[in-house]
C-alpha positions in Angstrom: 186.1 32.7 90.7 185.0 34.6 87.5 181.3 35.7 87.5 178.8 35.9 84.6 179.4 39.6 84.6 183.2 39.0 84.2 182.4 36.7 81.3 180.2 39.4 79.7 182.8 42.1 80.2 185.5 39.8 78.6 183.3 39.4 75.5 182.6 43.1 75.4 186.3 43.9 75.6 186.9 41.8 72.5 184.2 43.6 70.6 185.5 46.9 71.8 189.0 46.1 70.5 187.6 45.4 67.0 185.5 48.6 67.1 188.5 50.5 68.2 190.5 49.2 65.2 187.7 50.3 62.9 187.6 53.8 64.5 191.4 54.1 64.1 191.2 53.1 60.5 188.4 55.6 59.9 190.3 58.4 61.7 193.4 57.6 59.6 191.3 57.6 56.4 190.0 61.1 57.1 193.4 62.6 58.2 196.5 60.9 56.8 195.7 58.0 54.5 196.8 58.6 50.9 194.1 58.5 48.3 195.4 55.3 46.8 194.6 53.4 50.0 190.8 53.8 49.7 190.1 50.4 48.0 192.1 48.4 50.5 190.8 50.4 53.4 187.2 49.6 52.3 188.0 45.9 52.4 189.7 46.2 55.8 186.8 48.1 57.3 184.3 45.6 55.9 186.1 42.6 57.4 186.5 44.2 60.8 182.8 45.3 60.9 181.7 41.8 60.1 184.0 40.4 62.8 182.8 42.8 65.4 179.2 42.2 64.6 179.6 38.4 64.7 181.5 38.5 68.0 178.8 40.7 69.6 175.8 38.8 68.4 177.4 35.4 69.0 175.7 32.7 71.1 178.6 33.0 73.6 177.9 36.7 74.1 174.2 36.2 74.3 174.6 33.5 76.9 176.9 35.6 79.0 174.4 38.5 78.8 171.5 36.3 80.0 173.6 35.0 83.0 174.9 38.5 83.8 171.3 39.9 83.8 170.5 37.4 86.6 173.5 38.6 88.7 173.3 42.4 88.3 171.9 44.3 91.2 169.4 47.0 90.1 170.9 50.5 90.1 174.5 49.3 89.9 177.0 50.0 87.2 176.8 46.3 86.3 173.1 46.6 85.8 173.7 49.6 83.5 176.2 47.6 81.5 173.6 44.8 81.1 170.9 47.3 80.1 173.1 48.9 77.5 174.2 45.6 76.1 170.6 44.3 76.0 169.6 47.4 74.0 172.5 47.0 71.5 171.9 43.3 71.3 168.2 43.9 70.4 169.3 46.2 67.7 172.3 44.3 66.3 170.7 40.8 66.2 168.3 42.2 63.7 171.1 42.9 61.2 172.7 40.0 59.4 176.5 40.0 59.2 176.3 40.3 55.4 174.4 43.6 55.7 176.9 45.0 58.2 179.9 44.1 56.1 178.2 45.5 52.9 177.4 48.8 54.6 180.8 49.2 56.1 182.5 48.6 52.7 180.2 50.9 50.9 180.6 53.6 53.5 184.4 53.5 53.1 184.0 53.7 49.4 181.4 56.4 49.8 183.6 58.6 51.8 186.3 58.7 49.1 183.6 59.2 46.4 182.2 62.1 48.5 185.7 63.7 48.9 186.2 63.6 45.1 182.7 64.7 44.2 182.9 67.6 46.7 186.3 68.7 45.3 185.0 68.5 41.8 181.6 70.0 42.5 179.9 66.9 40.9 177.1 65.4 42.9 176.0 63.0 40.2 179.3 61.0 40.5 178.4 60.5 44.1 174.7 59.9 43.6 174.8 56.1 42.8 176.7 55.2 46.0 174.5 57.6 48.0 171.4 55.9 46.6 172.8 52.5 47.7 173.4 53.8 51.2 169.8 55.1 51.4 168.6 51.6 50.3 170.7 49.9 52.9 169.3 52.3 55.5 165.8 51.4 54.5 166.8 47.7 54.9 168.0 48.5 58.4 164.8 50.3 59.3 162.7 47.5 58.1 164.7 45.0 60.0 164.5 47.1 63.2 160.8 47.6 62.7 158.7 50.7 63.4 155.1 51.6 64.1 154.5 55.1 62.7 157.3 56.3 60.5 160.4 54.8 59.0 162.5 57.6 60.6 161.5 56.3 64.1 163.7 53.2 63.7 166.7 55.2 62.5 166.9 58.1 64.9 166.4 55.8 67.9 169.8 54.3 67.0 171.4 57.7 67.7 169.0 59.1 70.3 167.3 56.4 72.3 163.6 57.0 72.5 163.4 59.8 69.9 160.8 59.7 67.1 160.0 61.4 63.8 157.0 63.0 65.5 159.2 64.4 68.3 161.6 65.8 65.7 158.8 67.3 63.7 157.3 68.9 66.9 160.7 70.5 67.8 161.1 72.0 64.4 157.5 73.2 64.3 158.1 74.9 67.7 161.3 76.7 66.9 160.8 77.5 63.2 158.5 80.5 63.7 160.5 82.3 66.4 163.8 81.7 64.6 162.5 83.0 61.2 161.1 86.1 63.0 164.4 86.7 64.8 166.3 86.4 61.6 163.9 88.9 60.0 164.3 91.4 62.8 168.0 91.1 62.7 168.1 91.6 58.9 166.1 94.8 59.4 168.3 96.2 62.2 170.6 99.1 61.2 173.3 97.7 63.4 175.0 95.2 61.1 178.4 93.9 62.4 181.4 94.0 60.0 183.3 90.8 60.0 185.4 91.4 56.9 188.6 91.8 59.1 188.3 88.1 60.0 188.9 87.0 56.4 192.5 86.8 55.1 195.6 84.7 54.9 196.1 83.3 58.3 199.2 81.0 58.5 198.2 77.4 59.2 201.0 76.9 61.6 199.8 79.8 63.8 196.2 78.6 63.6 197.4 75.2 64.8 199.5 76.6 67.6 196.7 78.9 68.8 193.9 76.3 68.7 196.1 73.9 70.7 196.6 76.6 73.2 192.9 77.1 73.4 192.4 73.3 74.0 194.8 73.5 77.0 193.1 76.5 78.5 189.6 75.2 78.5 190.6 71.8 79.9 191.0 69.3 77.0 193.7 66.9 78.2 196.3 66.7 75.4 198.0 63.8 77.3 194.9 61.8 76.5 194.1 63.3 73.1 195.4 65.2 70.1 194.2 67.5 67.3 194.8 67.0 63.6 193.1 68.4 60.5 190.4 66.9 58.2 188.1 68.1 55.4 185.2 67.9 57.8 186.0 68.4 61.6 185.1 65.5 63.9 185.9 63.9 67.2 186.5 60.2 67.6 188.3 57.9 70.1 188.9 54.4 71.2 189.6 54.8 74.8 189.0 57.3 77.6 192.7 57.8 77.4 192.9 58.4 73.6 190.5 60.9 72.1 191.2 62.4 68.7 189.9 65.8 67.5 190.2 67.4 64.1 189.7 70.9 62.9 190.4 72.7 59.6 192.2 75.9 58.6 190.5 78.4 56.2 190.7 82.0 55.2 188.0 82.7 57.7 189.8 82.6 61.0 186.8 81.8 63.3 186.4 78.5 61.4 189.3 77.0 63.1 188.7 78.7 66.5 185.1 77.7 66.9 185.6 74.3 65.1 188.2 73.5 67.7 186.0 74.6 70.6 183.1 72.5 69.2 185.1 69.3 68.8 186.8 69.9 72.2 183.3 69.9 73.8 182.8 66.4 72.4 186.3 65.4 73.4 186.0 66.6 77.0 182.7 64.7 77.4 184.5 61.5 76.3 187.5 62.2 78.6 185.1 62.7 81.5 184.0 59.1 81.8 185.4 57.2 84.7 188.6 55.3 83.7 187.1 52.2 85.4 184.4 52.2 82.6 187.0 52.2 79.8 186.2 49.7 77.0 182.7 49.1 78.5 179.4 50.3 77.0 179.2 52.9 79.8 182.2 54.9 78.6 181.5 57.9 76.4 178.4 60.0 75.8 174.9 58.6 76.3 173.5 59.9 73.0 174.2 62.2 70.1 171.9 64.9 71.3 173.5 65.1 74.7 176.9 64.9 73.0 176.0 67.8 70.7 174.9 69.8 73.7 178.4 69.8 75.0 180.0 70.8 71.7 177.6 73.6 71.2 177.9 74.7 74.9 181.6 75.2 74.6 181.5 76.6 71.1 178.6 79.0 71.4 177.6 79.7 75.0 181.2 79.9 76.3 183.2 80.6 73.1 181.0 83.2 71.6 180.3 85.0 74.8 181.6 88.6 75.2 183.6 87.5 78.3 185.4 84.8 76.3 186.1 87.0 73.4 187.5 89.7 75.7 189.7 87.1 77.5 190.9 85.5 74.3 191.6 88.5 72.2 195.0 89.6 73.6 196.5 86.2 73.0 194.9 85.9 69.6 196.4 89.3 68.7 199.9 88.0 69.7 199.5 85.2 67.2 197.9 87.3 64.5 199.2 90.9 64.7 196.5 92.1 62.3 194.0 91.6 65.2 196.2 93.1 67.9 194.3 96.4 68.1 190.8 95.0 67.6 188.2 96.2 70.1 186.7 93.3 72.1 183.1 94.6 71.4 183.8 94.7 67.7 185.2 91.2 67.8 182.3 89.9 69.9 179.7 91.3 67.5 181.6 90.1 64.4 181.9 86.5 65.7 178.1 86.6 66.4 177.1 88.0 63.1 173.9 86.5 61.8 173.7 86.1 58.1 172.1 83.3 56.1 174.9 81.1 54.6 175.4 77.9 52.8 177.7 75.8 55.1 176.1 74.3 58.2 179.3 73.9 60.3 180.1 77.6 59.8 176.5 78.8 60.2 175.8 81.4 62.9 174.0 80.3 66.0 170.6 81.7 65.0 170.3 80.2 61.5 172.0 76.9 62.4 168.8 74.9 63.0 167.4 76.0 59.7 170.3 74.0 58.1 169.3 71.0 60.1 165.7 71.3 59.1 166.7 71.1 55.5 168.6 67.9 56.0 165.8 66.3 58.1 163.3 67.1 55.3 165.6 65.8 52.6 166.2 62.5 54.4 162.4 62.0 55.1 161.6 62.8 51.4 164.1 60.1 50.2 163.1 57.5 52.8 159.4 58.1 52.0 160.0 57.6 48.3 159.0 61.1 47.5 162.4 62.2 46.3 165.0 60.4 44.1 168.6 60.8 45.2 169.6 62.1 41.8 167.1 65.0 42.3 168.5 65.9 45.7 170.4 69.0 44.6 167.3 70.8 43.3 165.2 69.9 46.3 168.0 71.0 48.7 168.3 74.3 46.9 164.6 74.9 47.0 164.6 74.4 50.8 167.5 76.8 51.3 165.6 79.4 49.3 162.5 78.8 51.4 164.2 78.8 54.8 167.2 81.0 54.4 166.4 83.0 51.3 169.6 81.9 49.5 170.3 79.4 46.8 173.6 77.4 46.7 175.7 78.2 43.7 177.3 74.8 43.6 176.7 71.2 44.8 179.8 71.6 47.0 178.3 74.4 49.0 174.9 72.6 48.8 174.1 69.0 49.3 177.7 67.8 49.1 178.9 69.7 52.2 178.3 67.1 54.9 180.3 63.9 55.4 177.5 62.0 57.2 175.5 60.5 54.4 178.7 59.2 52.7 179.3 57.2 55.8 175.7 55.8 56.0 174.7 58.0 58.9 171.1 58.7 58.0 168.6 59.7 60.7 171.4 61.6 62.5 170.9 65.3 61.8 168.0 66.2 64.2 170.3 65.4 67.1 172.2 68.6 66.3 169.1 70.6 67.0 168.4 68.6 70.2 172.0 69.4 71.2 171.3 73.2 70.7 168.2 73.0 72.9 169.9 71.0 75.6 173.0 73.2 75.7 171.0 76.1 77.1 168.9 73.9 79.3 172.0 72.6 80.9 173.7 76.0 81.0 170.8 77.6 82.9 171.3 75.0 85.6 175.0 75.5 85.6 174.6 79.3 86.1 172.3 78.8 89.0 174.9 76.7 90.8 178.1 78.6 89.8 176.7 82.2 89.8 178.6 84.8 87.7 179.9 82.6 84.9 180.9 85.6 82.8 183.3 86.6 85.6 184.9 83.2 85.6 185.2 83.2 81.8 186.7 86.7 81.7 189.4 85.5 84.1 190.1 82.4 82.0 188.9 80.2 84.9 187.2 77.3 83.0 187.8 74.6 85.6 184.7 75.3 87.7 182.6 75.1 84.5 184.3 71.8 83.4 184.0 70.3 86.9 180.3 71.1 87.0 179.8 69.4 83.7 181.9 66.4 84.8 179.9 65.9 87.9 176.5 66.5 86.4 176.9 64.9 83.0 180.3 63.5 81.9 181.0 61.1 84.8 177.6 59.4 84.1 178.8 58.3 80.7 176.0 56.2 79.2 174.8 54.9 82.5 171.4 56.6 82.3 169.3 56.9 79.1 168.9 60.5 77.9 165.2 60.6 79.0 166.5 60.0 82.6 169.7 62.0 82.5 168.2 65.3 81.2 165.5 65.5 84.0 168.1 64.4 86.5 170.3 67.3 85.7 167.7 70.0 84.8 164.5 68.9 86.6 162.5 68.7 83.3 162.6 66.9 80.0 164.2 68.4 76.9 162.4 71.4 75.6 162.9 74.5 73.5 161.9 77.2 76.0 165.4 77.9 77.5 167.0 77.9 74.1 164.5 80.3 72.4 164.6 82.7 75.4 168.4 82.9 75.6 168.9 83.1 71.9 166.4 86.0 71.6 167.9 87.8 74.6 171.5 87.5 73.3 170.9 88.5 69.7 168.5 91.2 70.3 171.1 92.7 72.5 173.9 92.3 69.9 171.8 93.9 67.2 170.1 96.5 69.4 166.6 95.4 68.6 
């Protein structure tokens, strides 16, 4: 006889199917959809968003949730499904269907407007839609409610329990040491030359090599694929169907490390138990933990000297111009620290300064201290203050990220949280596995992936991040491990 939990799961499967359809439409829009499909796609996305919202917050789903809560035994997977659904219900019942549909339609239109504005280096053509998206975000925050700061309501949707004060404290803790490290690096006489990494690298070879990389580190191409997009991302609608994107540029590491980054997201998604597929437990628990995995594979593994040494012979076979490159030269070049304009291609040291700029821009707009139309000038002033450089165009300035065009506001600090957690997790992994450099140098990535699966991936969203992080590392999220390892690595690279 079907139980209340069965009834709840049935309702959630229906909602999952609608959300999966939306995710597929979004993936298609960013990869293959012709430009002329934008208007119809916005209508399609709006309708599906409204249907998914209404199905989730319906009386039937709420009744099934109430009955399932009575049945679920504490500590079980079923109890975790109930907890996750209760949290989502609490959030979603505060949003009227009209608002959900309006935001979805505007986000689809906003993405196309952003693509055009970025291509034309024309922020002001995008500004009206962006201003509307910020206003919708304020509506959402007010409906959700908050005690201390409007940002609290927004970031909690992406990182459960996080607050504006916590974000501010993190940035305050890391700002000084990072700025000092950048200063020391700039003054070092040992400046790597990475000019040999720029050139005309055939796209077909980049595609072949990055797909080879995916296979080597453990991304399952029977349950996923890689395509290209203007802004690399990972998405999926089943544990058995995870989509990655990368992009090919005249700077070869863009594709290499972009692929490793998105593969980190993808392997986290693939690591959920298949039994949880289509339930709220499948997939990552939060954006901060998710980002920790992309940064772990991109920076800690991918930018290690052991990985570069292992990868280089095969890379040279695809790109003969690199065949005679010395591994140490390649390692230093791919870890070059230099203030730059584009966040996704920023070096590991300056990356969080890019995130700080976005956090401060978002807060200024949400607090009413900055008009959207004045965002470029404010953005540029922050880049001058933190990185000592001024964007020459809007495209390499405040138009570079896709997130705001899709209504994802309150999201960026999770990138910094991910950086902190990547080293916090890695230190524990090293204690258990021993000489990880030896494993990486031999191309033996399975022990690393298995540790991550057992400690993090297989738990999906069962435990909130405030429980998962101490469960894995023995302490809450902090900056100490990150700052120590970052300083150690880059002072060695630069001989300081």
